[in-house]
C-alpha positions in Angstrom: 18.0 -264.2 73.5 17.3 -262.2 76.7 19.7 -263.3 79.4 19.1 -260.7 82.1 16.3 -258.4 83.2 13.7 -257.3 85.7 11.1 -259.9 86.9 8.4 -258.0 85.0 10.2 -258.9 81.8 10.3 -262.7 81.3 13.3 -264.4 79.5 13.2 -265.4 75.9 14.4 -269.0 75.5 15.6 -270.1 72.1 16.7 -273.6 71.3 18.7 -274.8 68.2 19.7 -278.5 68.1 20.7 -281.0 65.4 19.2 -283.9 67.5 16.1 -285.2 65.7 14.6 -286.1 69.1 12.5 -289.1 70.0 10.8 -290.9 67.1 7.2 -289.9 66.8 7.5 -286.6 68.8 5.8 -283.8 66.9 5.1 -281.3 69.7 7.2 -279.2 72.0 6.3 -277.4 75.3 8.1 -275.1 77.7 8.2 -276.1 81.4 9.4 -274.2 84.5 11.3 -276.4 86.9 12.4 -275.8 90.5 15.8 -277.4 91.2 16.3 -279.3 94.5 19.7 -280.2 95.9 18.1 -283.4 97.6 16.4 -284.9 94.5 17.5 -286.1 91.1 16.8 -283.7 88.3 14.0 -285.8 86.8 12.1 -285.5 90.1 12.2 -281.8 90.4 8.9 -280.0 90.6 7.8 -278.6 87.3 4.9 -276.9 85.5 4.1 -276.3 81.9 4.2 -272.6 81.1 3.5 -272.5 77.4 1.2 -274.0 74.8 2.5 -277.0 72.8 3.6 -276.3 69.2 4.7 -278.3 66.2 8.1 -279.8 66.6 10.6 -279.3 65.2 9.7 -275.5 65.1 10.4 -273.5 62.1 11.9 -270.0 62.4 9.3 -267.9 64.3 7.7 -264.8 62.8 7.1 -261.6 64.7 7.8 -262.1 68.4 4.9 -260.0 69.5 2.0 -262.3 70.6 4.0 -265.4 69.6 3.0 -268.4 71.7 5.5 -270.9 70.2 7.3 -273.1 72.8 10.6 -271.8 71.7 9.7 -268.1 72.0 6.8 -267.0 74.2 5.7 -263.7 75.8 2.3 -264.9 77.1 3.2 -267.6 79.7 2.8 -267.1 83.4 5.9 -265.6 85.2 7.0 -264.4 88.6 4.0 -262.1 89.0 2.6 -262.0 92.6 -0.8 -261.2 91.2 -0.9 -264.4 89.2 -0.2 -266.5 92.3 3.2 -267.8 91.2 2.4 -270.8 88.9 5.2 -273.0 90.2 7.1 -273.5 93.4 8.3 -270.1 94.4 10.4 -269.0 96.1 13.1 -271.7 95.9 14.3 -271.9 99.5 16.4 -275.0 99.1 18.3 -276.1 102.2 21.5 -275.7 100.3 22.2 -271.9 100.1 23.9 -272.4 96.7 20.7 -273.7 95.2 18.4 -271.0 96.6 16.7 -268.8 94.0 17.6 -271.2 91.1 15.1 -272.1 88.4 15.3 -274.0 85.2 13.4 -273.6 81.9 13.1 -276.9 80.0 11.7 -277.7 76.5 10.1 -281.2 76.4 8.8 -283.0 73.3 5.8 -285.3 73.0 3.6 -287.0 70.3 0.3 -288.7 69.6 0.0 -291.6 71.9 3.2 -290.8 73.6 3.8 -289.1 77.0 6.3 -286.2 77.4 9.9 -287.4 77.0 11.4 -286.2 80.3 14.7 -287.8 79.7 15.6 -285.6 76.7 15.3 -281.9 76.8 17.0 -278.6 76.3 17.3 -276.2 79.3 18.5 -272.9 80.6 19.2 -272.2 84.3 18.3 -268.8 85.8 18.9 -267.2 89.2 16.1 -265.0 90.6 16.9 -262.2 93.1 13.5 -261.3 94.5 14.9 -258.5 96.6 16.5 -256.8 93.6 13.6 -257.8 91.4 16.0 -259.2 88.7 16.7 -262.5 87.0 20.0 -263.6 85.3 20.8 -266.6 83.1 23.7 -268.5 84.6 23.8 -271.7 82.5 24.6 -272.0 79.7 26.9 -269.0 80.1 25.4 -266.2 78.0 27.3 -265.1 74.9 27.1 -261.4 74.8 28.1 -259.4 71.8 29.2 -255.9 72.7 28.1 -253.0 70.5 31.0 -251.7 68.3 32.2 -248.1 68.9 34.4 -245.8 66.8 36.6 -242.8 67.7 37.7 -240.1 65.3 41.3 -239.4 64.5 42.8 -236.7 66.8 42.4 -233.2 65.5 45.3 -230.9 66.6 44.6 -227.4 67.8 47.2 -226.0 65.3 48.0 -226.7 61.7 50.9 -229.0 60.8 53.8 -228.2 60.6 54.0 -226.3 63.8 56.8 -224.0 64.9 59.3 -225.4 67.4 58.1 -224.9 71.0 54.4 -224.7 70.1 51.9 -226.1 72.7 48.9 -228.0 71.2 45.9 -230.0 72.2 44.1 -233.0 70.5 40.4 -233.6 70.2 38.5 -236.8 69.3 34.9 -238.0 69.4 33.7 -241.5 70.4 30.4 -242.9 69.3 28.4 -246.1 68.9 26.1 -245.3 65.9 24.0 -242.3 67.0 24.9 -242.9 70.7 27.8 -241.5 72.6 28.6 -244.0 75.4 30.4 -243.0 78.5 34.1 -243.7 78.7 37.6 -242.2 78.3 39.9 -241.4 75.4 43.7 -242.0 75.8 45.7 -239.9 73.3 48.9 -241.3 72.1 52.0 -240.3 70.1 53.1 -243.5 68.5 53.1 -246.0 71.4 53.6 -243.3 74.1 50.6 -242.0 76.2 50.1 -238.2 76.1 49.1 -237.6 79.6 46.2 -239.3 81.4 43.1 -240.6 79.7 40.3 -237.9 79.3 36.6 -238.6 80.0 34.3 -237.9 77.1 31.4 -235.5 77.5 27.8 -236.1 76.5 28.6 -235.6 72.9 31.4 -238.2 73.1 34.1 -235.5 72.7 37.4 -235.3 74.7 40.3 -232.9 74.5 43.8 -233.7 75.7 45.7 -231.5 78.1 48.1 -229.0 76.4 51.5 -230.4 75.5 54.5 -229.3 73.5 55.6 -231.9 70.9 59.3 -232.1 70.1 60.7 -231.2 66.7 60.2 -233.9 64.1 57.4 -236.2 62.9 54.6 -237.5 65.1 51.7 -240.0 64.7 48.8 -239.2 67.0 46.0 -241.7 67.7 43.0 -241.9 70.1 42.0 -245.0 72.1 38.4 -245.1 73.4 37.6 -247.3 76.5 33.9 -247.5 77.3 32.7 -247.5 80.9 30.3 -250.4 80.2 32.7 -252.9 78.6 29.9 -255.5 78.5 27.6 -253.4 76.3 30.2 -251.6 74.2 33.6 -252.5 72.8 36.7 -250.3 72.8 38.1 -248.7 69.6 41.2 -247.1 68.2 41.3 -244.2 65.7 43.3 -243.9 62.6 46.5 -241.9 62.9 46.9 -238.2 62.4 50.4 -237.2 61.1 51.8 -234.1 62.6 55.3 -232.4 62.3 57.1 -229.8 64.2 59.8 -227.6 62.7 63.4 -227.9 63.9 64.7 -225.5 66.4 66.7 -222.8 64.6 70.4 -223.1 65.0 72.3 -220.3 66.8 75.0 -218.3 64.9 78.6 -218.7 66.2 81.9 -216.9 66.0 85.3 -218.8 65.8 88.7 -217.4 66.9 92.3 -218.5 67.5 93.0 -217.2 71.0 96.5 -218.5 71.5 99.3 -220.4 69.7 102.1 -222.0 71.8 104.9 -221.4 71.1 104.0 -218.0 69.9 104.7 -216.7 66.4 107.4 -219.3 65.5 108.6 -222.9 66.1 111.3 -225.1 64.8 110.5 -228.4 63.0 111.0 -230.4 66.2 108.4 -228.6 68.3 104.7 -229.4 68.5 102.4 -226.4 68.1 99.3 -226.0 70.4 96.5 -223.9 68.8 93.7 -222.8 71.2 90.4 -222.4 69.3 87.3 -220.8 70.9 83.8 -220.9 69.5 81.1 -218.6 71.0 77.3 -218.4 70.6 76.4 -215.0 69.1 72.7 -215.5 69.8 70.8 -214.2 72.9 70.4 -216.0 75.2 73.8 -217.5 74.5 74.7 -221.2 75.2 78.0 -223.1 74.8 78.5 -224.6 71.4 79.5 -228.2 71.0 81.2 -230.2 68.2 84.4 -230.3 66.2 86.9 -227.7 65.0 89.8 -227.9 62.5 92.9 -225.8 62.1 94.3 -225.1 58.6 97.7 -223.8 57.5 97.4 -221.9 54.2 94.0 -223.5 53.6 95.1 -227.1 54.2 93.8 -228.9 57.3 96.6 -229.8 59.7 94.8 -230.7 62.9 91.3 -231.3 64.5 89.9 -231.1 68.0 86.6 -231.3 70.0 85.2 -228.4 72.0 85.1 -228.8 75.7 82.5 -227.6 78.2 83.7 -224.0 77.9 83.6 -223.9 74.1 87.4 -224.3 73.6 89.6 -226.9 71.9 93.3 -227.2 71.9 94.6 -228.6 68.6 98.1 -230.0 68.5 100.0 -229.8 65.2 103.5 -231.4 64.7 105.6 -228.6 63.3 107.3 -231.1 61.1 104.0 -231.3 59.0 104.6 -227.7 57.9 107.2 -226.6 55.4 109.9 -224.3 56.6 108.9 -220.7 56.2 105.9 -218.4 56.8 102.3 -219.7 57.1 98.8 -218.4 57.9 96.7 -220.4 60.5 92.9 -220.3 60.4 90.2 -222.3 62.3 86.8 -223.7 61.2 83.9 -224.8 63.4 81.8 -227.6 61.8 78.5 -226.7 63.5 75.6 -229.0 64.2 71.8 -229.0 64.5 71.9 -226.5 67.3 74.8 -224.2 66.1 75.7 -222.8 62.7 79.2 -223.3 61.4 81.7 -220.4 61.4 85.4 -219.6 60.6 88.0 -217.2 61.9 87.6 -213.8 60.4 91.3 -213.5 59.7 94.4 -215.6 59.8 97.2 -215.9 62.3 100.8 -215.5 61.0 103.2 -218.3 61.9 106.7 -219.2 60.9 108.5 -222.6 60.9 112.3 -222.8 61.2 114.6 -225.8 60.7 115.6 -227.7 63.9 119.0 -229.1 64.5 119.4 -232.8 63.7 118.1 -235.2 66.4 119.0 -238.9 66.8 116.0 -241.2 66.8 117.9 -244.6 66.8 121.6 -245.1 67.5 124.2 -245.9 64.9 125.3 -249.6 64.6 128.6 -251.3 63.7 128.6 -254.3 61.4 131.3 -256.7 60.2 133.8 -256.0 63.0 136.4 -258.6 61.9 140.1 -258.4 61.2 140.9 -258.3 57.5 137.4 -257.1 56.5 135.9 -253.6 56.1 133.7 -252.8 59.1 130.7 -250.6 58.3 129.0 -247.9 60.5 125.3 -247.4 59.8 124.2 -243.9 60.8 120.9 -244.9 62.4 117.8 -242.8 62.1 117.8 -239.0 62.4 115.4 -236.1 62.0 116.4 -233.1 59.9 119.9 -234.5 59.2 121.8 -233.0 56.3 125.2 -234.7 56.1 127.0 -237.3 58.2 130.6 -237.7 59.3 132.1 -240.7 61.0 134.8 -241.4 63.7 136.1 -244.8 64.8 137.4 -245.5 68.3 139.3 -248.4 69.8 138.2 -249.5 73.3 138.1 -246.3 75.5 140.4 -244.2 73.4 139.3 -240.6 72.9 141.2 -240.2 69.7 139.7 -241.9 66.7 141.8 -244.3 64.6 139.8 -243.5 61.5 137.7 -240.5 60.4 137.6 -240.7 56.7 134.5 -242.8 55.9 131.7 -245.0 57.2 133.9 -248.0 56.7 137.2 -248.9 58.5 139.8 -251.6 58.0 140.6 -253.4 61.3 144.2 -254.5 61.6 145.3 -257.9 63.2 146.2 -256.2 66.5 142.5 -255.2 67.0 141.3 -258.7 67.3 139.6 -259.2 70.7 139.3 -255.5 71.3 136.2 -253.4 71.0 135.4 -250.6 68.4 132.9 -247.8 68.5 131.5 -245.6 65.7 130.4 -242.0 66.4 128.1 -240.3 63.8 127.8 -236.6 63.6 124.7 -235.2 61.7 124.8 -231.6 60.4 122.3 -229.2 58.8 122.1 -225.4 58.6 120.6 -225.2 62.1 123.3 -227.1 63.8 124.8 -230.6 64.4 124.4 -233.5 66.8 126.4 -236.7 67.5 125.5 -240.2 68.5 127.6 -243.3 69.1 127.1 -247.0 68.5 127.4 -249.7 71.1 131.0 -251.1 71.4 131.5 -254.2 69.3 134.2 -256.8 69.9 136.5 -257.3 66.9 136.5 -260.9 65.7 139.4 -262.9 64.3 139.9 -262.6 60.6 138.7 -265.4 58.4 141.1 -268.4 58.4 143.5 -268.6 55.4 142.2 -270.8 52.7 144.2 -273.2 50.6 143.9 -272.2 46.9 146.2 -275.1 46.0 146.0 -278.0 48.4 149.1 -279.4 50.2 150.9 -282.4 48.6 153.6 -285.0 49.4 157.0 -284.8 47.7 159.1 -288.0 47.1 156.4 -290.4 46.1 157.1 -293.1 43.5 154.4 -293.4 41.0 152.0 -292.1 43.7 153.2 -294.6 46.3 155.1 -293.9 49.5 158.0 -296.5 49.5 159.2 -298.1 52.8 162.6 -296.8 53.8 162.4 -293.6 51.7 161.9 -290.0 53.0 159.0 -287.8 51.9 158.6 -284.1 52.3 155.7 -281.7 52.9 154.7 -279.2 50.2 152.3 -276.5 51.8 150.5 -275.5 48.6 149.1 -272.0 48.1 147.1 -270.0 50.7 145.1 -266.8 50.9 145.8 -264.7 52.8 149.4 -265.7 53.1 150.1 -267.3 56.5 153.0 -266.2 58.7 154.0 -269.9 59.2 152.9 -273.5 58.8 152.6 -276.5 61.0 152.6 -280.1 59.7 150.9 -283.3 60.8 151.5 -286.7 59.2 148.9 -289.4 59.6 148.9 -293.1 58.8 145.4 -294.5 58.6 144.2 -291.5 60.7 146.9 -291.9 63.4 149.4 -289.0 63.9 152.9 -290.3 63.4 154.9 -287.0 63.1 154.9 -283.1 63.1 158.0 -282.6 61.1 158.2 -281.2 57.6 159.7 -284.5 56.3 159.0 -288.2 57.2 160.9 -291.5 56.7 158.4 -294.3 55.7 158.4 -297.1 58.2 158.1 -300.8 57.4 155.1 -301.2 59.7 153.1 -298.8 57.6 153.2 -301.0 54.5 149.7 -301.3 53.0 148.4 -298.3 54.9 147.5 -294.8 53.7 149.6 -291.7 54.4 148.1 -288.2 54.6 149.7 -284.8 55.2 147.7 -282.1 57.1 149.1 -278.5 56.8 147.9 -276.0 59.5 148.4 -272.2 59.0 149.3 -269.6 61.6 148.6 -265.9 61.1 148.3 -263.4 64.0 144.7 -261.9 64.2 143.3 -264.7 62.0 141.6 -268.0 62.7 143.7 -271.1 62.1 143.4 -272.6 58.6 144.0 -276.3 57.7 144.1 -278.4 54.5 145.0 -282.0 53.7 146.9 -283.7 50.9 145.6 -286.6 48.9 146.3 -289.9 50.5 149.3 -292.0 49.3 149.5 -295.8 49.7 152.6 -297.2 51.5 154.3 -300.1 49.8 
């Protein structure tokens, strides 16, 4: 269906409808109608502009010379020489209605007038100055012509050497035609410069660019200038690869070891490793280095901005004796790995012992063996011990890590000094002072008992005596407490049984006294008074 054109080319108006129309209608005719903003649509001026034809119409044959109501090229049109067959121009008082015309298809039948209430229509706007007409209702459905664009062709063969500049060329077409427009070249989803206008043959070539090392996927996107007539299109992808940049050769050296030549086992060793680019022009290598002693890795580091790394090695990780230090550079995509050309001689000697945590004293109690724990040392060979009382400078014991504390030490403080010795020397460290506790209270191995009972009873008027039993350790002396029904009645070693206690229970409590020891106590069995 034609929806736009010059006045010399009339529109083609096609109607397709599922409505059977008015009963009895067998003919259809095309009318031209001049819309008016001041009158209802059924009162608009109109004129028949085609012959009547059978209705419903079948599909038309060749359009040339066809006079069907649905498709006609012979009816009168806006031709000044024909005298304008209907009201023209439309100079409606409402500016929005000026230049509007409507094409209507009416139906009729034998004995029936034209049905003006049911019709299909199309509204057009005529621009007499421009000499053009355009369908404005129903909105025309325009199908753009499909286009295609070829996959980009690189100017060099893949794979390309690193740093190679290339261009891409694609051709856009619509069948045999080459519509005007632009081609945007892309690498994946990234635009490669600005879009390039196609020439008369539809060809466009990108600006020169240098793709990075790795894989690429180039496509071309064609955008036509006339987007109504032609649709855009996107090419298939062209795979392209660029070789990696060759890595530079390097040299690795150990420039300094601190301390130089030798260190004892307590000293950290600082090894300065330098990696240099041996390719011209030279750049500064980056990455990791490792230091080895006799082929075994003992430390790692990372190169700084000057190509140096300081690797710290605890000397204690190396055995005592002579070693050979070497360094390796791991390399990366930009720099090749390298190693020191020769080793650096280095010796490790034994350090004197060093105290890491202080000695401690345990079990500081009269009558028990107090123990001195040496603490934690590095490089210790053997230990010796010295025990001191309070602030004394002369030890009271030096024979072993344990010491017996006599009764007189109770309440005083003892200290243990440990001396560690190895072939390189010796060092001493002392424990914190610990207060000596009283010895454990004597314990009754045979409990006290009451002498003078009669068949287990304490008889009124008789005298009973205390028997202390057996104790360990042996006390220096004893104390006595007699209780009747829990009440203390005497502290003597013997007791005369009183009449008032008859029927009650008598118990003897023996208490021990031993200097430097806690007080011990034990009770006899109870005896009934009668």
